[in-house]
DSSP file (Angstrom, degrees, kcal/mol; ACC not computed):
  #  RESIDUE AA STRUCTURE BP1 BP2  ACC     N-H-->O    O-->H-N    N-H-->O    O-->H-N    TCO  KAPPA ALPHA  PHI   PSI    X-CA   Y-CA   Z-CA
    1    1 A M              0   0    0      0, 0.0    46,-0.1     0, 0.0    47,-0.0   0.000 360.0 360.0 360.0 132.9    0.1   -0.1    0.0
    2    2 A K        -     0   0    0      1,-0.1     2,-0.9     2,-0.1    45,-0.0  -0.292 360.0-130.2 -65.9 141.5    1.3    3.4   -0.9
    3    3 A N        +     0   0    0      1,-0.1    -1,-0.1     2,-0.1    45,-0.1  -0.802  36.0 164.5 -96.0 102.4    2.1    5.6    2.0
    4    4 A D        +     0   0    0     -2,-0.9     2,-0.3     2,-0.1    -1,-0.1   0.089  23.7 149.7-100.4  21.1    0.3    8.9    1.4
    5    5 A L        -     0   0    0      1,-0.1     7,-0.1     2,-0.0    -2,-0.1  -0.370  36.2-156.9 -62.1 118.2    0.8   10.0    5.1
    6    6 A N    >>  -     0   0    0     -2,-0.3     4,-2.3     1,-0.1     3,-0.9  -0.874   9.1-151.8 -93.1 110.6    1.1   13.7    5.6
    7    7 A P  T 34 S+     0   0    0      0, 0.0    -1,-0.1     0, 0.0    -2,-0.0   0.690  89.0  53.6 -62.7 -15.4    3.0   14.0    9.0
    8    8 A R  T 34 S+     0   0    0      1,-0.1    67,-0.1    67,-0.1     3,-0.1   0.804 122.2  19.9 -88.7 -26.9    1.4   17.3    9.8
    9    9 A S  T <4 S+     0   0    0     -3,-0.9     2,-0.3    66,-0.1    -1,-0.1   0.570 119.4  44.5-118.5  -7.8   -2.2   16.6    9.4
   10   10 A Q     <  -     0   0    0     -4,-2.3    66,-1.9    41,-0.1     2,-0.3  -0.903  51.5-158.4-134.4 161.9   -2.6   12.8    9.7
   11   11 A S  E     -A   50   0A   0     39,-2.5    39,-3.3    -2,-0.3     2,-0.3  -0.785  19.1-139.1-125.5 179.1   -1.5    9.8   11.7
   12   12 A A  E     -Ab  49  78A   0     65,-3.0    67,-2.5    -2,-0.3     2,-0.4  -0.952   7.5-142.4-141.3 156.3   -1.4    6.2   10.7
   13   13 A I  E     -Ab  48  79A   0     35,-2.1    35,-2.6    -2,-0.3     2,-0.6  -0.996  14.6-161.1-116.1 120.3   -2.2    2.7   12.1
   14   14 A R  E     -Ab  47  80A   0     65,-3.1    67,-3.3    -2,-0.4     2,-0.5  -0.931  11.1-169.9-100.5 113.9    0.2   -0.1   10.9
   15   15 A I  E     -Ab  46  81A   0     31,-2.4    31,-2.2    -2,-0.6     2,-0.4  -0.930   2.3-168.4-110.3 131.0   -1.4   -3.5   11.5
   16   16 A T  E     -Ab  45  82A   0     65,-2.4    67,-2.8    -2,-0.5     2,-0.8  -0.967  15.1-141.6-116.8 128.3    0.6   -6.6   11.1
   17   17 A R  E     - b   0  83A   0     27,-2.9    26,-1.8    -2,-0.4    67,-0.2  -0.779  19.0-152.9 -89.5 109.8   -0.9  -10.1   11.0
   18   18 A V        -     0   0    0     65,-2.5    26,-0.1    -2,-0.8    64,-0.0  -0.458  42.6 -74.5 -75.7 154.3    1.3  -12.5   12.9
   19   19 A S        -     0   0    0     -2,-0.1     2,-0.4    23,-0.1    66,-0.3  -0.278  60.7-169.3 -56.3 120.8    1.2  -16.0   11.8
   20   20 A L        -     0   0    0      2,-0.1    22,-0.1    64,-0.1    -1,-0.1  -0.903  30.3-148.6-113.5 140.4   -2.1  -17.4   13.1
   21   21 A S  S    S+     0   0    0     -2,-0.4     2,-0.9     2,-0.1     3,-0.4   0.658  79.0  94.7 -71.2 -20.3   -3.3  -21.0   13.3
   22   22 A L  S    S-     0   0    0      1,-0.2    -2,-0.1     2,-0.1    -1,-0.0  -0.674 110.2 -33.9 -78.4 103.4   -6.8  -19.7   12.8
   23   23 A D        -     0   0    0     -2,-0.9    -1,-0.2     1,-0.1    -2,-0.1   0.953  65.2-176.2  60.1  73.4   -7.7  -19.9    9.0
   24   24 A T  S    S+     0   0    0     -3,-0.4    18,-0.7     1,-0.2    -1,-0.1   0.712  74.2  58.7 -73.3 -17.8   -4.4  -19.1    7.3
   25   25 A R  S    S+     0   0    0     16,-0.1    -1,-0.2     2,-0.1    -2,-0.1   0.911  95.3  68.2 -80.9 -40.1   -5.9  -19.1    3.8
   26   26 A R  S    S-     0   0    0      1,-0.1     2,-0.2    15,-0.1    16,-0.1  -0.526  82.1-119.5 -81.6 143.5   -8.4  -16.4    4.2
   27   27 A P        -     0   0    0      0, 0.0     2,-0.4     0, 0.0    14,-0.2  -0.528  20.8-125.6 -78.4 145.1   -7.7  -12.7    4.8
   28   28 A F  E     -D   40   0B   0     12,-3.0    12,-2.2    -2,-0.2     2,-0.4  -0.748  21.7-135.1 -77.4 132.5   -8.8  -10.9    7.9
   29   29 A N  E     -DE  39  60B   0     31,-3.7    31,-2.4    -2,-0.4     2,-0.5  -0.795  18.1-145.8 -90.1 135.7  -10.9   -7.7    7.2
   30   30 A I  E     -DE  38  59B   0      8,-3.4     7,-3.5    -2,-0.4     8,-1.0  -0.896  12.6-165.4-109.1 133.6   -9.8   -4.7    9.3
   31   31 A F  E     -DE  36  58B   0     27,-2.8    27,-2.0    -2,-0.5     2,-0.5  -0.950   7.9-167.1-117.8 133.9  -12.3   -2.2   10.4
   32   32 A I  E >  S-DE  35  57B   0      3,-2.3     3,-1.8    -2,-0.4    25,-0.2  -0.992  84.2 -12.8-118.8 121.3  -11.6    1.3   11.9
   33   33 A D  T 3  S-     0   0    0     23,-3.1    -1,-0.1    -2,-0.5    24,-0.1   0.813 129.9 -54.9  56.1  36.3  -14.6    2.9   13.5
   34   34 A G  T 3  S+     0   0    0     22,-0.4     2,-0.4     1,-0.2    -1,-0.3   0.423 114.4 113.2  77.0   3.4  -17.0    0.3   11.9
   35   35 A E  E <  S-D   32   0B   0     -3,-1.8    -3,-2.3     2,-0.0    -1,-0.2  -0.908  74.2-117.6-105.4 131.5  -15.7    1.0    8.3
   36   36 A E  E     +D   31   0B   0     -2,-0.4    -5,-0.3    -5,-0.2     3,-0.1  -0.502  38.1 171.7 -69.3 132.8  -13.8   -1.7    6.5
   37   37 A S  E     -     0   0B   0     -7,-3.5     2,-0.3     1,-0.3    -6,-0.2   0.424  54.2 -40.4-121.7  -2.7  -10.3   -0.2    5.8
   38   38 A G  E     -D   30   0B   0     -8,-1.0    -8,-3.4    10,-0.0    -1,-0.3  -0.955  51.5-109.7 163.7 179.2   -8.3   -3.1    4.4
   39   39 A S  E     -D   29   0B   0     -2,-0.3     2,-0.4   -10,-0.3   -10,-0.2  -0.986  19.6-155.6-140.6 150.6   -7.5   -6.9    4.6
   40   40 A L  E     -D   28   0B   0    -12,-2.2   -12,-3.0    -2,-0.3     2,-0.2  -0.991   1.9-159.0-135.2 137.1   -4.5   -8.8    5.7
   41   41 A K    >   -     0   0    0     -2,-0.4     3,-2.0   -14,-0.2   -24,-0.3  -0.612  54.3 -61.4 -93.8 165.9   -3.2  -12.3    4.9
   42   42 A T  T 3  S+     0   0    0    -18,-0.7    -1,-0.2     1,-0.3   -24,-0.1  -0.217 125.1   9.3 -50.2 135.6   -0.9  -14.2    7.2
   43   43 A G  T 3  S+     0   0    0    -26,-1.8    -1,-0.3     1,-0.3     2,-0.1   0.302  99.8 125.9  74.1  -6.3    2.4  -12.4    7.6
   44   44 A E    <   -     0   0    0     -3,-2.0   -27,-2.9   -26,-0.1     2,-0.3  -0.400  41.8-159.4 -78.5 155.8    1.1   -9.2    5.8
   45   45 A S  E     -A   16   0A   0    -29,-0.2     2,-0.4    -2,-0.1   -29,-0.2  -0.988   5.6-166.6-131.5 145.0    1.3   -5.7    7.2
   46   46 A I  E     -A   15   0A   0    -31,-2.2   -31,-2.4    -2,-0.3     2,-0.6  -0.996  14.0-144.3-134.2 139.4   -0.8   -2.6    6.1
   47   47 A L  E     -A   14   0A   0     -2,-0.4   -33,-0.2   -33,-0.2    -2,-0.0  -0.908  18.0-169.2-104.8 124.9   -0.5    1.0    6.8
   48   48 A L  E     -A   13   0A   0    -35,-2.6   -35,-2.1    -2,-0.6   -45,-0.1  -0.941  16.4-137.4-119.2 108.1   -3.8    2.8    7.2
   49   49 A P  E     +A   12   0A   0      0, 0.0     2,-0.3     0, 0.0   -37,-0.3  -0.331  31.9 172.6 -61.6 142.3   -3.9    6.7    7.3
   50   50 A V  E     -A   11   0A   0    -39,-3.3   -39,-2.5     5,-0.0     3,-0.1  -0.965  35.4-104.0-145.8 161.7   -6.4    8.0   10.0
   51   51 A S        -     0   0    0     -2,-0.3    22,-0.2   -41,-0.2   -41,-0.1  -0.575  53.3 -88.7 -83.6 152.7   -7.2   11.4   11.5
   52   52 A P  S    S+     0   0    0      0, 0.0     2,-0.3     0, 0.0    22,-0.2  -0.301  87.8  60.0 -60.3 144.7   -5.8   12.1   14.9
   53   53 A G  E    S- F   0  73B   0     20,-2.3    20,-2.4    -3,-0.1     2,-0.3  -0.858  91.0 -28.1 131.4-169.8   -8.0   11.0   17.7
   54   54 A R  E     + F   0  72B   0     -2,-0.3     2,-0.3    18,-0.3    18,-0.2  -0.636  55.9 177.9 -88.6 143.0   -9.5    8.0   19.2
   55   55 A H  E     - F   0  71B   0     16,-3.1    16,-2.8    -2,-0.3     2,-0.5  -0.982  23.9-136.1-142.3 147.9  -10.4    5.1   17.0
   56   56 A I  E     - F   0  70B   0     -2,-0.3   -23,-3.1    14,-0.2   -22,-0.4  -0.937  22.0-164.4-105.4 125.5  -11.9    1.6   17.4
   57   57 A L  E     +EF  32  69B   0     12,-2.9    12,-2.1    -2,-0.5     2,-0.3  -0.856  11.6 170.8-108.4 143.9  -10.3   -1.3   15.5
   58   58 A T  E     -E   31   0B   0    -27,-2.0   -27,-2.8    -2,-0.4     2,-0.4  -0.990  19.8-145.4-142.9 149.3  -11.8   -4.7   14.9
   59   59 A A  E     -E   30   0B   0     -2,-0.3     7,-2.5   -29,-0.2     2,-0.4  -0.933  16.7-169.2-111.3 142.8  -10.8   -7.7   12.8
   60   60 A R  E     -EG  29  65B   0    -31,-2.4   -31,-3.7    -2,-0.4     2,-0.4  -0.993  15.9-179.2-135.4 136.7  -13.2  -10.0   11.1
   61   61 A I  E >  S- G   0  64B   0      3,-2.6     3,-2.2    -2,-0.4     2,-0.2  -0.953  74.0 -45.9-134.6 114.5  -12.9  -13.3    9.3
   62   62 A G  T 3  S-     0   0    0     -2,-0.4   -33,-0.1     1,-0.3     0, 0.0  -0.469 123.5 -23.6  62.2-131.0  -16.2  -14.5    8.0
   63   63 A R  T 3  S+     0   0    0     -2,-0.2     2,-0.5    -3,-0.1    -1,-0.3   0.316 116.8  99.8 -92.9  12.5  -18.8  -14.0   10.8
   64   64 A I  E <   -G   61   0B   0     -3,-2.2    -3,-2.6    76,-0.1     2,-0.4  -0.831  52.5-174.5-104.9 126.0  -16.2  -14.1   13.6
   65   65 A E  E     -G   60   0B   0     -2,-0.5    -5,-0.2    71,-0.4    79,-0.1  -0.931  19.4-123.4-119.4 143.4  -15.1  -10.7   14.9
   66   66 A S        -     0   0    0     -7,-2.5    76,-0.1    -2,-0.4    79,-0.1  -0.239  41.1 -87.3 -70.7 165.6  -12.3   -9.7   17.5
   67   67 A Q        -     0   0    0     74,-0.8    79,-0.5    77,-0.5    -8,-0.1  -0.581  58.0 -95.9 -73.1 144.6  -12.9   -7.9   20.5
   68   68 A P        -     0   0    0      0, 0.0     2,-0.5     0, 0.0   -10,-0.2  -0.311  32.7-153.9 -65.2 141.8  -12.7   -4.1   19.8
   69   69 A L  E     -F   57   0B   0    -12,-2.1   -12,-2.9    -3,-0.1     2,-0.5  -0.978   4.7-151.6-116.4 118.7   -9.4   -2.3   20.5
   70   70 A Q  E     +F   56   0B   0     -2,-0.5     2,-0.3   -14,-0.2   -14,-0.2  -0.805  22.1 172.8 -94.8 125.5   -9.6    1.4   21.3
   71   71 A V  E     -F   55   0B   0    -16,-2.8   -16,-3.1    -2,-0.5     2,-0.4  -0.922  23.0-146.4-129.4 157.9   -6.4    3.5   20.3
   72   72 A E  E     -F   54   0B   0     -2,-0.3     2,-0.4   -18,-0.2   -18,-0.3  -0.996  16.5-165.3-121.1 125.8   -5.6    7.2   20.3
   73   73 A S  E     -F   53   0B   0    -20,-2.4   -20,-2.3    -2,-0.4     2,-0.2  -0.863   6.5-146.1-114.8 147.1   -3.3    8.5   17.7
   74   74 A K    >   -     0   0    0     -2,-0.4     3,-2.1   -22,-0.2   -62,-0.2  -0.617  41.8 -73.4-100.8 161.5   -1.5   11.9   17.6
   75   75 A E  T 3  S+     0   0    0      1,-0.3   -64,-0.2    -2,-0.2    -1,-0.1  -0.329 119.6   5.5 -59.8 137.1   -0.7   14.1   14.6
   76   76 A G  T 3  S+     0   0    0    -66,-1.9    -1,-0.3   -70,-0.3     2,-0.2   0.412 100.4 131.8  76.1  -3.6    2.1   12.6   12.7
   77   77 A E    <   -     0   0    0     -3,-2.1   -65,-3.0   -70,-0.0     2,-0.6  -0.571  46.5-151.8 -92.6 147.9    2.2    9.4   14.8
   78   78 A E  E     -b   12   0A   0     -2,-0.2   -65,-0.2   -67,-0.2     2,-0.2  -0.959  13.1-155.2-119.1 110.2    2.3    5.9   13.4
   79   79 A L  E     -b   13   0A   0    -67,-2.5   -65,-3.1    -2,-0.6     2,-0.5  -0.560   6.9-144.8 -81.8 146.2    0.7    3.3   15.8
   80   80 A S  E     +b   14   0A   0     -2,-0.2    69,-3.0   -67,-0.2     2,-0.4  -0.961  21.7 178.9-120.7 116.1    1.9   -0.3   15.5
   81   81 A I  E     -bC  15 148A   0    -67,-3.3   -65,-2.4    -2,-0.5     2,-0.4  -0.898  14.4-150.1-119.0 144.3   -0.8   -2.9   16.1
   82   82 A Q  E     -bC  16 147A   0     65,-3.6    65,-1.9    -2,-0.4     2,-0.8  -0.942   4.8-151.8-115.5 135.9   -0.5   -6.7   15.9
   83   83 A L  E     +bC  17 146A   0    -67,-2.8   -65,-2.5    -2,-0.4     2,-0.2  -0.935  39.8 155.4-104.1 111.6   -3.2   -9.1   15.0
   84   84 A D  E     - C   0 145A   0     61,-2.1    61,-2.3    -2,-0.8     2,-0.4  -0.786  40.8-109.3-134.3-179.5   -2.3  -12.3   16.7
   85   85 A C  E     - C   0 144A   0    -66,-0.3    59,-0.3    59,-0.2    58,-0.1  -0.944   5.9-163.2-118.1 129.7   -3.7  -15.5   18.2
   86   86 A L        -     0   0    0     57,-4.1    58,-0.2    -2,-0.4    -1,-0.1   0.714  41.1-148.1 -77.6 -23.7   -4.0  -16.5   21.9
   87   87 A G        -     0   0    0     56,-0.7     2,-1.0     1,-0.1    -1,-0.2  -0.212  35.6 -49.1  80.5-178.2   -4.4  -20.1   20.9
   88   88 A F        -     0   0    0     -3,-0.1     2,-0.1     4,-0.1    -1,-0.1  -0.825  63.9-176.8 -97.6 100.5   -6.5  -22.7   22.8
   89   89 A N     >  -     0   0    0     -2,-1.0     4,-2.3     1,-0.0     3,-0.4  -0.348  45.7 -88.9 -88.8 174.5   -5.6  -22.5   26.4
   90   90 A A  H  > S+     0   0    0      1,-0.3     4,-2.3     2,-0.2     5,-0.2   0.876 126.7  53.5 -57.7 -38.8   -7.0  -24.8   29.1
   91   91 A R  H  > S+     0   0    0      2,-0.2     4,-2.3     1,-0.2    -1,-0.3   0.917 110.6  46.9 -63.4 -44.8  -10.0  -22.5   29.8
   92   92 A N  H  > S+     0   0    0     -3,-0.4     4,-2.3     2,-0.2    -1,-0.2   0.905 111.9  49.8 -64.7 -42.1  -11.0  -22.5   26.1
   93   93 A V  H  X S+     0   0    0     -4,-2.3     4,-2.5     2,-0.2    -2,-0.2   0.892 111.5  49.4 -67.0 -38.0  -10.6  -26.2   25.8
   94   94 A A  H  X S+     0   0    0     -4,-2.3     4,-2.5    -5,-0.3    -2,-0.2   0.932 108.9  52.7 -68.9 -43.3  -12.8  -26.7   29.0
   95   95 A C  H  X S+     0   0    0     -4,-2.3     4,-2.4     2,-0.2    -2,-0.2   0.908 111.5  46.2 -52.6 -46.9  -15.4  -24.3   27.5
   96   96 A L  H  X S+     0   0    0     -4,-2.3     4,-1.9     1,-0.2    -2,-0.2   0.919 112.2  49.8 -64.2 -42.8  -15.5  -26.4   24.3
   97   97 A F  H  X S+     0   0    0     -4,-2.5     4,-1.8     1,-0.2    -2,-0.2   0.910 111.8  49.6 -63.9 -43.4  -15.7  -29.7   26.2
   98   98 A L  H  X S+     0   0    0     -4,-2.5     4,-2.7     1,-0.2    -1,-0.2   0.908 110.2  50.8 -58.4 -46.5  -18.6  -28.3   28.4
   99   99 A L  H  X S+     0   0    0     -4,-2.4     4,-1.8     1,-0.2    -1,-0.2   0.895 112.6  44.7 -65.7 -38.5  -20.5  -27.1   25.4
  100  100 A F  H  X S+     0   0    0     -4,-1.9     4,-2.5     2,-0.2    -1,-0.2   0.790 113.1  51.6 -78.7 -27.4  -20.3  -30.4   23.6
  101  101 A A  H  X S+     0   0    0     -4,-1.8     4,-2.6     2,-0.2     5,-0.2   0.923 108.8  50.4 -71.2 -41.7  -21.2  -32.3   26.9
  102  102 A I  H  X S+     0   0    0     -4,-2.7     4,-2.0     1,-0.2    -2,-0.2   0.893 109.4  53.0 -63.1 -40.4  -24.3  -30.1   27.4
  103  103 A C  H  X S+     0   0    0     -4,-1.8     4,-2.8     2,-0.2     5,-0.3   0.941 108.1  50.1 -54.8 -52.1  -25.2  -30.9   23.7
  104  104 A A  H  X S+     0   0    0     -4,-2.5     4,-2.0     1,-0.2    -2,-0.2   0.919 111.5  46.4 -58.7 -39.4  -25.0  -34.6   24.4
  105  105 A V  H  X S+     0   0    0     -4,-2.6     4,-2.2     2,-0.2    -1,-0.2   0.850 111.5  53.0 -72.2 -27.1  -27.2  -34.5   27.5
  106  106 A F  H  X S+     0   0    0     -4,-2.0     4,-2.7    -5,-0.2     5,-0.2   0.913 111.3  46.7 -63.6 -42.1  -29.8  -32.2   25.6
  107  107 A G  H  X S+     0   0    0     -4,-2.8     4,-2.1     2,-0.2    17,-0.2   0.887 114.8  45.9 -71.8 -33.8  -29.9  -34.9   22.8
  108  108 A K  H  X S+     0   0    0     -4,-2.0     4,-2.7    -5,-0.3     5,-0.2   0.921 113.9  49.4 -73.0 -40.1  -30.2  -37.8   25.3
  109  109 A L  H  X S+     0   0    0     -4,-2.2     4,-2.3     2,-0.2    -2,-0.2   0.945 112.1  47.1 -66.6 -45.7  -32.9  -35.9   27.3
  110  110 A V  H  X S+     0   0    0     -4,-2.7     4,-2.1     1,-0.2    10,-0.2   0.917 111.5  52.3 -60.9 -43.5  -34.9  -35.1   24.2
  111  111 A G  H  X>S+     0   0    0     -4,-2.1     5,-1.7     8,-0.2     4,-0.6   0.893 111.1  45.8 -54.5 -43.7  -34.6  -38.7   23.0
  112  112 A S  H  <5S+     0   0    0     -4,-2.7     3,-0.2     2,-0.2    -2,-0.2   0.864 110.6  53.6 -80.1 -29.8  -35.9  -40.0   26.4
  113  113 A I  H  <5S+     0   0    0     -4,-2.3    -1,-0.2    -5,-0.2    -2,-0.2   0.925 120.6  31.6 -65.9 -41.9  -38.8  -37.5   26.5
  114  114 A F  H  <5S-     0   0    0     -4,-2.1    -1,-0.2    -5,-0.2    -2,-0.2   0.399 101.8-134.3 -94.1  -1.1  -40.0  -38.5   23.1
  115  115 A E  T  <5 +     0   0    0     -4,-0.6    -3,-0.2    -3,-0.2    -4,-0.1   0.884  68.9 115.2  41.1  53.4  -38.9  -42.1   23.5
  116  116 A S     >< -     0   0    0     -5,-1.7     4,-2.0    -6,-0.2    -2,-0.2  -0.985  62.2-151.0-146.7 127.6  -37.3  -41.9   19.9
  117  117 A P  H  > S+     0   0    0      0, 0.0     4,-2.2     0, 0.0     5,-0.2   0.765 103.0  59.0 -76.3 -17.2  -33.8  -42.1   19.0
  118  118 A I  H  > S+     0   0    0      2,-0.2     4,-2.4     1,-0.2     5,-0.2   0.918 106.2  48.4 -66.6 -42.6  -34.6  -39.9   15.9
  119  119 A A  H  > S+     0   0    0      2,-0.2     4,-2.8     1,-0.2    -8,-0.2   0.946 110.5  52.6 -62.6 -47.6  -35.9  -37.2   18.4
  120  120 A G  H  X S+     0   0    0     -4,-2.0     4,-2.3   -10,-0.2    -2,-0.2   0.896 108.8  49.2 -55.8 -43.7  -32.6  -37.6   20.3
  121  121 A G  H  X S+     0   0    0     -4,-2.2     4,-2.5     2,-0.2    -1,-0.2   0.907 111.8  48.3 -54.3 -46.9  -30.7  -37.1   17.1
  122  122 A I  H  X S+     0   0    0     -4,-2.4     4,-2.8     1,-0.2    -2,-0.2   0.914 110.5  51.4 -59.0 -44.6  -32.6  -34.1   16.3
  123  123 A G  H  X S+     0   0    0     -4,-2.8     4,-2.1   -16,-0.2    -2,-0.2   0.853 111.7  47.2 -63.8 -38.7  -32.1  -32.8   19.9
  124  124 A L  H  X S+     0   0    0     -4,-2.3     4,-2.3   -17,-0.2    -2,-0.2   0.896 111.3  50.7 -67.0 -41.1  -28.3  -33.4   19.6
  125  125 A L  H  X S+     0   0    0     -4,-2.5     4,-2.4     2,-0.2    -2,-0.2   0.932 110.7  48.5 -59.0 -51.8  -28.1  -31.7   16.2
  126  126 A G  H  X S+     0   0    0     -4,-2.8     4,-2.3     1,-0.2    -2,-0.2   0.883 112.6  50.1 -61.0 -41.9  -30.1  -28.6   17.7
  127  127 A G  H  X S+     0   0    0     -4,-2.1     4,-2.5     2,-0.2    -1,-0.2   0.901 109.9  49.9 -62.6 -40.3  -27.6  -28.6   20.7
  128  128 A L  H  X S+     0   0    0     -4,-2.3     4,-2.7     2,-0.2    -2,-0.2   0.915 110.0  49.5 -63.1 -44.2  -24.6  -28.7   18.4
  129  129 A L  H  X S+     0   0    0     -4,-2.4     4,-1.9     2,-0.2    -1,-0.2   0.912 113.1  47.9 -63.6 -43.2  -25.9  -25.9   16.2
  130  130 A A  H  X S+     0   0    0     -4,-2.3     4,-2.1     2,-0.2    -2,-0.2   0.936 112.4  49.4 -60.1 -46.0  -26.5  -23.8   19.5
  131  131 A A  H  X S+     0   0    0     -4,-2.5     4,-2.6     1,-0.2    -2,-0.2   0.911 108.1  53.1 -60.1 -45.2  -23.1  -24.7   20.7
  132  132 A G  H  X S+     0   0    0     -4,-2.7     4,-2.3     1,-0.2    -1,-0.2   0.848 109.3  50.1 -52.3 -41.5  -21.6  -23.6   17.4
  133  133 A E  H  X S+     0   0    0     -4,-1.9     4,-2.4     2,-0.2    -2,-0.2   0.862 109.3  49.7 -64.9 -39.2  -23.3  -20.3   17.7
  134  134 A V  H  X>S+     0   0    0     -4,-2.1     4,-2.6     2,-0.2     5,-1.1   0.842 110.2  51.5 -73.1 -33.5  -22.1  -19.7   21.1
  135  135 A M  I  <>S+     0   0    0     -4,-2.6     5,-2.8    -5,-0.2     4,-0.3   0.940 112.1  46.8 -66.9 -42.4  -18.5  -20.5   20.0
  136  136 A R  I  <5S+     0   0    0     -4,-2.3   -71,-0.4     1,-0.2    -2,-0.2   0.863 121.2  36.1 -61.9 -38.3  -18.7  -18.1   17.2
  137  137 A A  I  <5S+     0   0    0     -4,-2.4    -2,-0.2    -5,-0.1    -1,-0.2   0.789 134.4  12.7 -82.0 -29.8  -20.2  -15.4   19.2
  138  138 A K  I  <5S+     0   0    0     -4,-2.6     4,-0.3    -5,-0.1    -3,-0.2   0.790 125.8  36.5-113.3 -45.8  -18.4  -15.7   22.6
  139  139 A L  I > <S+     0   0    0     -5,-1.1     3,-1.5    -4,-0.3     4,-0.4   0.967 111.0  49.4 -87.9 -53.7  -15.4  -18.1   22.5
  140  140 A I  G >><S+     0   0    0     -5,-2.8     3,-1.3     1,-0.3     4,-1.3   0.803 101.9  61.1 -66.2 -32.9  -13.6  -17.6   19.2
  141  141 A P  G 34 S+     0   0    0      0, 0.0   -74,-0.8     0, 0.0    -1,-0.3   0.789 103.3  54.3 -63.9 -19.8  -13.4  -13.9   19.2
  142  142 A K  G <4 S+     0   0    0     -3,-1.5    -2,-0.2    -4,-0.3    -3,-0.1   0.575  97.7  64.4 -82.7 -10.5  -11.4  -14.2   22.4
  143  143 A I  T <4 S+     0   0    0     -3,-1.3   -57,-4.1    -4,-0.4   -56,-0.7   0.846 106.5  38.8 -86.0 -38.5   -8.9  -16.5   20.7
  144  144 A F  E  < S+C   85   0A   0     -4,-1.3   -77,-0.5   -59,-0.3     2,-0.3  -0.802  75.9 170.9-108.3 159.1   -7.6  -13.9   18.2
  145  145 A R  E     -C   84   0A   0    -61,-2.3   -61,-2.1    -2,-0.3     2,-0.5  -0.999  34.9-121.3-160.3 155.3   -7.1  -10.3   19.1
  146  146 A L  E     +C   83   0A   0    -79,-0.5     2,-0.3    -2,-0.3   -63,-0.2  -0.907  40.9 165.3-100.5 139.3   -5.7   -6.9   18.1
  147  147 A R  E     -C   82   0A   0    -65,-1.9   -65,-3.6    -2,-0.5     2,-0.1  -0.991  42.8 -93.2-154.5 148.9   -3.1   -5.5   20.4
  148  148 A L  E     -C   81   0A   0     -2,-0.3   -67,-0.3   -67,-0.2     5,-0.1  -0.401  56.8 -96.9 -62.2 139.9   -0.6   -2.8   20.6
  149  149 A S    >>  -     0   0    0    -69,-3.0     4,-2.1     1,-0.1     3,-0.5  -0.256  34.0-113.6 -61.0 145.4    2.9   -4.1   19.5
  150  150 A P  H 3> S+     0   0    0      0, 0.0     4,-2.8     0, 0.0     5,-0.2   0.876 117.0  54.0 -48.7 -45.2    5.1   -5.0   22.5
  151  151 A E  H 3> S+     0   0    0      1,-0.2     4,-1.7     2,-0.2     5,-0.1   0.921 110.8  46.8 -50.0 -48.7    7.5   -2.1   21.7
  152  152 A R  H <> S+     0   0    0     -3,-0.5     4,-2.4     2,-0.2    -1,-0.2   0.882 111.0  50.2 -64.7 -38.6    4.6    0.4   21.8
  153  153 A K  H  X S+     0   0    0     -4,-2.1     4,-2.8     1,-0.2     5,-0.3   0.970 110.3  49.8 -64.9 -51.4    3.2   -1.0   24.9
  154  154 A A  H  X S+     0   0    0     -4,-2.8     4,-2.0     1,-0.2    -1,-0.2   0.857 110.5  51.8 -52.4 -38.0    6.6   -0.8   26.7
  155  155 A K  H  X S+     0   0    0     -4,-1.7     4,-1.8    -5,-0.2    -1,-0.2   0.943 110.4  47.5 -66.0 -48.8    7.0    2.9   25.5
  156  156 A E  H  X S+     0   0    0     -4,-2.4     4,-0.9     1,-0.2    -2,-0.2   0.903 111.1  50.8 -62.4 -43.3    3.6    3.9   26.9
  157  157 A E  H >< S+     0   0    0     -4,-2.8     3,-0.7     1,-0.2    -1,-0.2   0.895 107.1  53.8 -60.3 -42.4    4.3    2.2   30.2
  158  158 A A  H 3< S+     0   0    0     -4,-2.0    -1,-0.2    -5,-0.3    -2,-0.2   0.895 104.4  56.8 -59.9 -37.8    7.6    4.1   30.5
  159  159 A L  H 3<        0   0    0     -4,-1.8    -1,-0.2     1,-0.3    -2,-0.2   0.749 360.0 360.0 -63.6 -26.6    5.8    7.4   30.0
  160  160 A K    <<        0   0    0     -4,-0.9    -1,-0.3    -3,-0.7    -2,-0.1   0.444 360.0 360.0 -66.4 360.0    3.5    6.7   32.9
């Protein structure tokens, strides 16, 4: 991307997509203040001119959206942001296991209420669909994130 940054009137946000195990083939779409501003494939970096002030950044891949990151840029400043993956820690794996266990119990319950294995299968399928939606909306957005680069964060903490 061409750098048309005028240091006196604009600032910029450089976003780098660090290697993620989450869907390496598709690009993440980057949104600044709710408007799509670009896209990033694994290992790419993009420089996005912005006006000085507060901005809210999000990344989206398909229907999955990261938690928002609020940043404040000053005139002529270039913020460095990383899009990275937290991975599946023990808490995330436990949540997945719990969701699927609830689905199995729900399927068994529906099957026993209607005394039919077909009803149990339909209950299990419904539970799995609900679990998938919970994962999409609540769990997966916490696995990938936008964050200030480590160098920038250290610089801000030193100024405090």
